[in-house]
PDB file as gemmi writes it, atoms N, CA and C in Angstrom:
CRYST1    1.000    1.000    1.000  90.00  90.00  90.00 P 1                      
ATOM      1  N   UNK A   1       6.962 -12.631  14.362  1.00  0.00           N  
ATOM      2  CA  UNK A   1       8.089 -12.681  13.443  1.00  0.00           C  
ATOM      3  C   UNK A   1       8.587 -11.274  13.146  1.00  0.00           C  
ATOM      4  N   UNK A   2       9.870 -11.118  13.061  1.00  0.00           N  
ATOM      5  CA  UNK A   2      10.479  -9.812  12.791  1.00  0.00           C  
ATOM      6  C   UNK A   2      10.216  -9.394  11.348  1.00  0.00           C  
ATOM      7  N   UNK A   3       9.818  -8.174  11.159  1.00  0.00           N  
ATOM      8  CA  UNK A   3       9.669  -7.617   9.819  1.00  0.00           C  
ATOM      9  C   UNK A   3      10.545  -6.375   9.727  1.00  0.00           C  
ATOM     10  N   UNK A   4      11.514  -6.344   8.812  1.00  0.00           N  
ATOM     11  CA  UNK A   4      12.392  -5.172   8.724  1.00  0.00           C  
ATOM     12  C   UNK A   4      11.664  -3.922   8.269  1.00  0.00           C  
ATOM     13  N   UNK A   5      10.447  -4.061   7.822  1.00  0.00           N  
ATOM     14  CA  UNK A   5       9.704  -2.914   7.319  1.00  0.00           C  
ATOM     15  C   UNK A   5       8.593  -2.475   8.262  1.00  0.00           C  
ATOM     16  N   UNK A   6       8.657  -2.874   9.509  1.00  0.00           N  
ATOM     17  CA  UNK A   6       7.604  -2.521  10.463  1.00  0.00           C  
ATOM     18  C   UNK A   6       7.571  -1.031  10.790  1.00  0.00           C  
ATOM     19  N   UNK A   7       8.604  -0.286  10.408  1.00  0.00           N  
ATOM     20  CA  UNK A   7       8.629   1.152  10.669  1.00  0.00           C  
ATOM     21  C   UNK A   7       7.744   1.923   9.694  1.00  0.00           C  
ATOM     22  N   UNK A   8       7.286   1.266   8.659  1.00  0.00           N  
ATOM     23  CA  UNK A   8       6.525   1.932   7.616  1.00  0.00           C  
ATOM     24  C   UNK A   8       5.097   1.413   7.566  1.00  0.00           C  
ATOM     25  N   UNK A   9       4.136   2.294   7.308  1.00  0.00           N  
ATOM     26  CA  UNK A   9       2.732   1.893   7.257  1.00  0.00           C  
ATOM     27  C   UNK A   9       2.425   1.010   6.059  1.00  0.00           C  
ATOM     28  N   UNK A  10       2.767   1.476   4.873  1.00  0.00           N  
ATOM     29  CA  UNK A  10       2.476   0.740   3.644  1.00  0.00           C  
ATOM     30  C   UNK A  10       3.677   0.824   2.705  1.00  0.00           C  
ATOM     31  N   UNK A  11       4.716   0.032   2.939  1.00  0.00           N  
ATOM     32  CA  UNK A  11       5.895   0.122   2.069  1.00  0.00           C  
ATOM     33  C   UNK A  11       5.585  -0.395   0.664  1.00  0.00           C  
ATOM     34  N   UNK A  12       6.133   0.267  -0.326  1.00  0.00           N  
ATOM     35  CA  UNK A  12       5.988  -0.161  -1.721  1.00  0.00           C  
ATOM     36  C   UNK A  12       7.320   0.047  -2.427  1.00  0.00           C  
ATOM     37  N   UNK A  13       7.513  -0.666  -3.503  1.00  0.00           N  
ATOM     38  CA  UNK A  13       8.689  -0.468  -4.334  1.00  0.00           C  
ATOM     39  C   UNK A  13       8.418   0.750  -5.219  1.00  0.00           C  
ATOM     40  N   UNK A  14       9.356   1.677  -5.262  1.00  0.00           N  
ATOM     41  CA  UNK A  14       9.176   2.898  -6.041  1.00  0.00           C  
ATOM     42  C   UNK A  14       9.276   2.576  -7.533  1.00  0.00           C  
ATOM     43  N   UNK A  15       8.286   3.040  -8.280  1.00  0.00           N  
ATOM     44  CA  UNK A  15       8.259   2.846  -9.727  1.00  0.00           C  
ATOM     45  C   UNK A  15       8.314   4.214 -10.396  1.00  0.00           C  
ATOM     46  N   UNK A  16       9.183   4.340 -11.379  1.00  0.00           N  
ATOM     47  CA  UNK A  16       9.462   5.627 -12.012  1.00  0.00           C  
ATOM     48  C   UNK A  16       8.200   6.356 -12.483  1.00  0.00           C  
ATOM     49  N   UNK A  17       7.378   5.735 -13.281  1.00  0.00           N  
ATOM     50  CA  UNK A  17       6.186   6.392 -13.824  1.00  0.00           C  
ATOM     51  C   UNK A  17       5.101   6.597 -12.778  1.00  0.00           C  
ATOM     52  N   UNK A  18       4.875   5.600 -11.956  1.00  0.00           N  
ATOM     53  CA  UNK A  18       3.812   5.676 -10.953  1.00  0.00           C  
ATOM     54  C   UNK A  18       4.093   6.735  -9.884  1.00  0.00           C  
ATOM     55  N   UNK A  19       5.352   6.905  -9.509  1.00  0.00           N  
ATOM     56  CA  UNK A  19       5.704   7.786  -8.396  1.00  0.00           C  
ATOM     57  C   UNK A  19       6.454   9.050  -8.816  1.00  0.00           C  
ATOM     58  N   UNK A  20       6.421   9.415 -10.097  1.00  0.00           N  
ATOM     59  CA  UNK A  20       7.232  10.544 -10.551  1.00  0.00           C  
ATOM     60  C   UNK A  20       6.828  11.887  -9.943  1.00  0.00           C  
ATOM     61  N   UNK A  21       5.622  12.008  -9.424  1.00  0.00           N  
ATOM     62  CA  UNK A  21       5.191  13.272  -8.816  1.00  0.00           C  
ATOM     63  C   UNK A  21       5.222  13.246  -7.283  1.00  0.00           C  
ATOM     64  N   UNK A  22       5.665  12.149  -6.713  1.00  0.00           N  
ATOM     65  CA  UNK A  22       5.728  12.019  -5.257  1.00  0.00           C  
ATOM     66  C   UNK A  22       6.919  12.816  -4.736  1.00  0.00           C  
ATOM     67  N   UNK A  23       6.713  13.564  -3.670  1.00  0.00           N  
ATOM     68  CA  UNK A  23       7.765  14.381  -3.069  1.00  0.00           C  
ATOM     69  C   UNK A  23       7.997  13.944  -1.624  1.00  0.00           C  
ATOM     70  N   UNK A  24       9.147  14.252  -1.096  1.00  0.00           N  
ATOM     71  CA  UNK A  24       9.463  13.971   0.300  1.00  0.00           C  
ATOM     72  C   UNK A  24       9.162  15.219   1.115  1.00  0.00           C  
ATOM     73  N   UNK A  25       8.312  15.053   2.124  1.00  0.00           N  
ATOM     74  CA  UNK A  25       7.968  16.190   2.989  1.00  0.00           C  
ATOM     75  C   UNK A  25       8.873  16.197   4.215  1.00  0.00           C  
ATOM     76  N   UNK A  26       9.334  17.368   4.629  1.00  0.00           N  
ATOM     77  CA  UNK A  26      10.121  17.440   5.865  1.00  0.00           C  
ATOM     78  C   UNK A  26       9.276  16.986   7.056  1.00  0.00           C  
ATOM     79  N   UNK A  27       9.908  16.288   7.985  1.00  0.00           N  
ATOM     80  CA  UNK A  27       9.202  15.796   9.173  1.00  0.00           C  
ATOM     81  C   UNK A  27       9.610  16.649  10.360  1.00  0.00           C  
ATOM     82  N   UNK A  28       8.633  17.165  11.077  1.00  0.00           N  
ATOM     83  CA  UNK A  28       8.940  17.967  12.261  1.00  0.00           C  
ATOM     84  C   UNK A  28       8.608  17.220  13.553  1.00  0.00           C  
ATOM     85  N   UNK A  29       7.773  16.195  13.462  1.00  0.00           N  
ATOM     86  CA  UNK A  29       7.379  15.443  14.648  1.00  0.00           C  
ATOM     87  C   UNK A  29       7.668  13.956  14.409  1.00  0.00           C  
ATOM     88  N   UNK A  30       8.603  13.405  15.165  1.00  0.00           N  
ATOM     89  CA  UNK A  30       8.992  12.010  15.007  1.00  0.00           C  
ATOM     90  C   UNK A  30       8.297  11.095  16.015  1.00  0.00           C  
ATOM     91  N   UNK A  31       7.190  11.533  16.573  1.00  0.00           N  
ATOM     92  CA  UNK A  31       6.438  10.749  17.553  1.00  0.00           C  
ATOM     93  C   UNK A  31       6.045   9.379  16.996  1.00  0.00           C  
ATOM     94  N   UNK A  32       5.784   9.293  15.697  1.00  0.00           N  
ATOM     95  CA  UNK A  32       5.366   8.036  15.085  1.00  0.00           C  
ATOM     96  C   UNK A  32       6.463   6.959  15.159  1.00  0.00           C  
ATOM     97  N   UNK A  33       7.697   7.339  15.413  1.00  0.00           N  
ATOM     98  CA  UNK A  33       8.804   6.386  15.497  1.00  0.00           C  
ATOM     99  C   UNK A  33       9.135   6.001  16.944  1.00  0.00           C  
ATOM    100  N   UNK A  34       8.354   6.480  17.886  1.00  0.00           N  
ATOM    101  CA  UNK A  34       8.638   6.263  19.305  1.00  0.00           C  
ATOM    102  C   UNK A  34       8.775   4.785  19.669  1.00  0.00           C  
ATOM    103  N   UNK A  35       7.967   3.930  19.099  1.00  0.00           N  
ATOM    104  CA  UNK A  35       7.990   2.511  19.460  1.00  0.00           C  
ATOM    105  C   UNK A  35       8.845   1.656  18.519  1.00  0.00           C  
ATOM    106  N   UNK A  36       9.425   2.254  17.499  1.00  0.00           N  
ATOM    107  CA  UNK A  36      10.231   1.503  16.541  1.00  0.00           C  
ATOM    108  C   UNK A  36      11.638   1.315  17.093  1.00  0.00           C  
ATOM    109  N   UNK A  37      12.089   0.066  17.151  1.00  0.00           N  
ATOM    110  CA  UNK A  37      13.411  -0.219  17.697  1.00  0.00           C  
ATOM    111  C   UNK A  37      14.457  -0.481  16.620  1.00  0.00           C  
ATOM    112  N   UNK A  38      14.021  -0.884  15.438  1.00  0.00           N  
ATOM    113  CA  UNK A  38      14.958  -1.133  14.350  1.00  0.00           C  
ATOM    114  C   UNK A  38      14.416  -0.555  13.053  1.00  0.00           C  
ATOM    115  N   UNK A  39      15.305  -0.186  12.164  1.00  0.00           N  
ATOM    116  CA  UNK A  39      14.919   0.307  10.841  1.00  0.00           C  
ATOM    117  C   UNK A  39      15.831  -0.333   9.804  1.00  0.00           C  
ATOM    118  N   UNK A  40      15.309  -0.610   8.607  1.00  0.00           N  
ATOM    119  CA  UNK A  40      16.157  -1.166   7.557  1.00  0.00           C  
ATOM    120  C   UNK A  40      17.122  -0.112   7.021  1.00  0.00           C  
ATOM    121  N   UNK A  41      18.285  -0.561   6.585  1.00  0.00           N  
ATOM    122  CA  UNK A  41      19.297   0.347   6.036  1.00  0.00           C  
ATOM    123  C   UNK A  41      19.639  -0.041   4.616  1.00  0.00           C  
ATOM    124  N   UNK A  42      19.898   0.948   3.805  1.00  0.00           N  
ATOM    125  CA  UNK A  42      20.432   0.723   2.467  1.00  0.00           C  
ATOM    126  C   UNK A  42      21.944   0.670   2.543  1.00  0.00           C  
ATOM    127  N   UNK A  43      22.569   0.157   1.493  1.00  0.00           N  
ATOM    128  CA  UNK A  43      24.023   0.023   1.482  1.00  0.00           C  
ATOM    129  C   UNK A  43      24.732   1.343   1.766  1.00  0.00           C  
ATOM    130  N   UNK A  44      24.259   2.430   1.173  1.00  0.00           N  
ATOM    131  CA  UNK A  44      24.925   3.724   1.332  1.00  0.00           C  
ATOM    132  C   UNK A  44      24.755   4.304   2.741  1.00  0.00           C  
ATOM    133  N   UNK A  45      23.859   3.742   3.544  1.00  0.00           N  
ATOM    134  CA  UNK A  45      23.612   4.249   4.896  1.00  0.00           C  
ATOM    135  C   UNK A  45      24.408   3.505   5.964  1.00  0.00           C  
ATOM    136  N   UNK A  46      25.020   2.384   5.621  1.00  0.00           N  
ATOM    137  CA  UNK A  46      25.680   1.535   6.615  1.00  0.00           C  
ATOM    138  C   UNK A  46      26.775   2.258   7.392  1.00  0.00           C  
ATOM    139  N   UNK A  47      27.675   2.922   6.724  1.00  0.00           N  
ATOM    140  CA  UNK A  47      28.794   3.576   7.403  1.00  0.00           C  
ATOM    141  C   UNK A  47      28.304   4.682   8.341  1.00  0.00           C  
ATOM    142  N   UNK A  48      27.434   5.547   7.848  1.00  0.00           N  
ATOM    143  CA  UNK A  48      26.939   6.647   8.685  1.00  0.00           C  
ATOM    144  C   UNK A  48      26.191   6.129   9.907  1.00  0.00           C  
ATOM    145  N   UNK A  49      25.323   5.156   9.716  1.00  0.00           N  
ATOM    146  CA  UNK A  49      24.547   4.616  10.831  1.00  0.00           C  
ATOM    147  C   UNK A  49      25.450   3.919  11.847  1.00  0.00           C  
ATOM    148  N   UNK A  50      26.480   3.228  11.369  1.00  0.00           N  
ATOM    149  CA  UNK A  50      27.347   2.475  12.279  1.00  0.00           C  
ATOM    150  C   UNK A  50      28.192   3.381  13.167  1.00  0.00           C  
ATOM    151  N   UNK A  51      28.305   4.653  12.815  1.00  0.00           N  
ATOM    152  CA  UNK A  51      29.051   5.584  13.669  1.00  0.00           C  
ATOM    153  C   UNK A  51      28.270   5.943  14.930  1.00  0.00           C  
ATOM    154  N   UNK A  52      26.944   5.764  14.899  1.00  0.00           N  
ATOM    155  CA  UNK A  52      26.110   6.169  16.025  1.00  0.00           C  
ATOM    156  C   UNK A  52      25.294   5.041  16.642  1.00  0.00           C  
ATOM    157  N   UNK A  53      25.038   3.989  15.878  1.00  0.00           N  
ATOM    158  CA  UNK A  53      24.177   2.902  16.341  1.00  0.00           C  
ATOM    159  C   UNK A  53      24.775   1.556  15.947  1.00  0.00           C  
ATOM    160  N   UNK A  54      24.434   0.495  16.686  1.00  0.00           N  
ATOM    161  CA  UNK A  54      24.874  -0.834  16.247  1.00  0.00           C  
ATOM    162  C   UNK A  54      24.127  -1.235  14.968  1.00  0.00           C  
ATOM    163  N   UNK A  55      24.832  -1.832  14.035  1.00  0.00           N  
ATOM    164  CA  UNK A  55      24.225  -2.283  12.776  1.00  0.00           C  
ATOM    165  C   UNK A  55      24.267  -3.811  12.761  1.00  0.00           C  
ATOM    166  N   UNK A  56      23.152  -4.425  12.407  1.00  0.00           N  
ATOM    167  CA  UNK A  56      23.027  -5.875  12.385  1.00  0.00           C  
ATOM    168  C   UNK A  56      22.675  -6.348  10.983  1.00  0.00           C  
ATOM    169  N   UNK A  57      23.053  -7.586  10.695  1.00  0.00           N  
ATOM    170  CA  UNK A  57      22.693  -8.210   9.422  1.00  0.00           C  
ATOM    171  C   UNK A  57      21.897  -9.458   9.736  1.00  0.00           C  
ATOM    172  N   UNK A  58      20.868  -9.698   8.961  1.00  0.00           N  
ATOM    173  CA  UNK A  58      19.969 -10.804   9.211  1.00  0.00           C  
ATOM    174  C   UNK A  58      19.538 -11.384   7.873  1.00  0.00           C  
ATOM    175  N   UNK A  59      19.431 -12.693   7.784  1.00  0.00           N  
ATOM    176  CA  UNK A  59      19.013 -13.308   6.532  1.00  0.00           C  
ATOM    177  C   UNK A  59      17.963 -14.364   6.768  1.00  0.00           C  
ATOM    178  N   UNK A  60      17.133 -14.549   5.750  1.00  0.00           N  
ATOM    179  CA  UNK A  60      16.078 -15.548   5.832  1.00  0.00           C  
ATOM    180  C   UNK A  60      15.687 -15.961   4.419  1.00  0.00           C  
ATOM    181  N   UNK A  61      15.828 -17.224   4.109  1.00  0.00           N  
ATOM    182  CA  UNK A  61      15.410 -17.760   2.817  1.00  0.00           C  
ATOM    183  C   UNK A  61      15.902 -16.923   1.628  1.00  0.00           C  
ATOM    184  N   UNK A  62      17.205 -16.774   1.515  1.00  0.00           N  
ATOM    185  CA  UNK A  62      17.845 -16.058   0.403  1.00  0.00           C  
ATOM    186  C   UNK A  62      17.603 -14.556   0.402  1.00  0.00           C  
ATOM    187  N   UNK A  63      17.073 -14.010   1.440  1.00  0.00           N  
ATOM    188  CA  UNK A  63      16.915 -12.560   1.565  1.00  0.00           C  
ATOM    189  C   UNK A  63      17.761 -12.109   2.741  1.00  0.00           C  
ATOM    190  N   UNK A  64      18.535 -11.046   2.541  1.00  0.00           N  
ATOM    191  CA  UNK A  64      19.394 -10.543   3.599  1.00  0.00           C  
ATOM    192  C   UNK A  64      19.075  -9.081   3.854  1.00  0.00           C  
ATOM    193  N   UNK A  65      19.090  -8.728   5.122  1.00  0.00           N  
ATOM    194  CA  UNK A  65      18.733  -7.377   5.523  1.00  0.00           C  
ATOM    195  C   UNK A  65      19.818  -6.815   6.430  1.00  0.00           C  
ATOM    196  N   UNK A  66      20.008  -5.525   6.358  1.00  0.00           N  
ATOM    197  CA  UNK A  66      20.820  -4.837   7.359  1.00  0.00           C  
ATOM    198  C   UNK A  66      19.856  -3.898   8.085  1.00  0.00           C  
ATOM    199  N   UNK A  67      20.049  -3.774   9.383  1.00  0.00           N  
ATOM    200  CA  UNK A  67      19.184  -2.868  10.119  1.00  0.00           C  
ATOM    201  C   UNK A  67      19.943  -2.274  11.280  1.00  0.00           C  
ATOM    202  N   UNK A  68      19.398  -1.190  11.777  1.00  0.00           N  
ATOM    203  CA  UNK A  68      20.027  -0.410  12.824  1.00  0.00           C  
ATOM    204  C   UNK A  68      19.136  -0.452  14.052  1.00  0.00           C  
ATOM    205  N   UNK A  69      19.732  -0.557  15.218  1.00  0.00           N  
ATOM    206  CA  UNK A  69      18.951  -0.611  16.451  1.00  0.00           C  
ATOM    207  C   UNK A  69      19.257   0.621  17.297  1.00  0.00           C  
ATOM    208  N   UNK A  70      18.226   1.106  17.986  1.00  0.00           N  
ATOM    209  CA  UNK A  70      18.440   2.257  18.867  1.00  0.00           C  
ATOM    210  C   UNK A  70      18.943   1.824  20.235  1.00  0.00           C  
ATOM    211  N   UNK A  71      19.118   0.530  20.429  1.00  0.00           N  
ATOM    212  CA  UNK A  71      19.678   0.034  21.680  1.00  0.00           C  
ATOM    213  C   UNK A  71      18.661  -0.297  22.747  1.00  0.00           C  
ATOM    214  N   UNK A  72      17.392  -0.095  22.497  1.00  0.00           N  
ATOM    215  CA  UNK A  72      16.347  -0.422  23.485  1.00  0.00           C  
ATOM    216  C   UNK A  72      15.946  -1.863  23.399  1.00  0.00           C  
TER     217      UNK A  72                                                      
END                                                                             
């Protein structure tokens, strides 16, 4: 079964108090994404992603997702 979050090891919902000290580290090696063919997109990412990649919408049981494919 397709999971829109398969690109992430342990996805969690960000909580203000629990994650207030978490920082984003720059990534220099994207080898971990080599086998990932689709990634979930947020609303603000749709236009930018659609300029370079096909964007798809998918729904299942009242949940709808947008995702981007690298074409593989």
